[in-house]
C-alpha positions, 0 to 999 in steps of 0.5 A: 641945239647950240649951247645945250647939253643933256642936262639943259642949257647953262641958264637952266642948270643955273636955275636948278642950282639956285632952286636947290640952294633956296631949298637948302637954306630954307631947311636950315632956317626951318631947323633954327626958326620953325616953319611959322617964321620962314622968311624969303627976305632972310633966305635971300640974305643968306643966298647973297642976293636982294629979296626981289631976285629970290621972288623970281624963283619963289613967289611967296613964303607959301611957295617956299613951304611947298618946296620944302614939303615936297623935298622932305617927302621925296627925301623920306620916300627915297630913304624908304625905297632904298631900305626896302630894296636892300632887304631880301626880295620876297621876304615881306616881313623883313622889308616892312621892318626895313621900311619902319627903321628907315622912317625912324632914322630919317625922322631923327636925323631931320626932326625939323623937316619931319615936324613940317611934314607930320607935325602941327599945321603951319598957321595960314598955310594950306598945302596944295594937294596937286603938288603934295599928295603924291610925294606925301603918300609915297611911304604908306603906298610903299607899305601897302604894296608890300602888303599886296605882294604878300597877299599875292604870294599867299604869305599874308594872314588874312583878317576877317572882313568887317561886318559893315563899313560906312559909305564915307569910309568905303569911299576913303578906302577906295580913294587909297586904292585908286591913288596907289593902284592897289587891289586890297580887300577892305579888311586888309586895307583897314589893317594897313591904314591902322599900322601906318598911323601907328608907325608914324604916331610912335615915331612922332612921340619920339621926335617930339619928346612925348616919351619924357626926358628918359624916353623909357631908357632905350627908345631904339629897343622900344621901337623894335618891339613896336615894329615887330608888333606892327609886322604881326598886326599886318599879318606878315 
């Protein structure tokens, strides 16, 4: 078609560029003012257009928050994927350690976006599950796929199966299997979920300053000890 390229028409490229700029400015405002104070009018001002022009791209503050969430989840997921792929193939423990370090490095570099993703809910905003669920679970699914790969090759220390699991918990575990395309025994999956929450809890403590002003003197060394303990807990 005349006027088109492999990357779309000039109008389509211009729209993508404008959306990228809106997200970039939104993240800057997020870092300075916080999620609750995000304003499309303020974004429009910094974009150099009238507010009505921005509404042609982003309909509301909630839509902007969703865009920032998805962009943040995908950026974190990309960083984790790159770190895991750079680690030796088949060395599941090294890949898990690389995953954990990548999450921490990204969180410390992007504390405002990390807070939006994993901090307190934004008052009056509910993230649309159909748009945020898949990007929001990229990291835990990547971790569980490492566990599944270790299990397939016989390099995972298996825990004992729990004596009893409530029907509600069993349904939740099956939901994780379905979403990640995973086939993991209950005990392995439970252990993976506990490690996942512990990893993000540890990182959140550091990002949100919960270790106190001295951060135990050497938060990086403390993190490495925590990460090794989590790898042991996973059985890698």
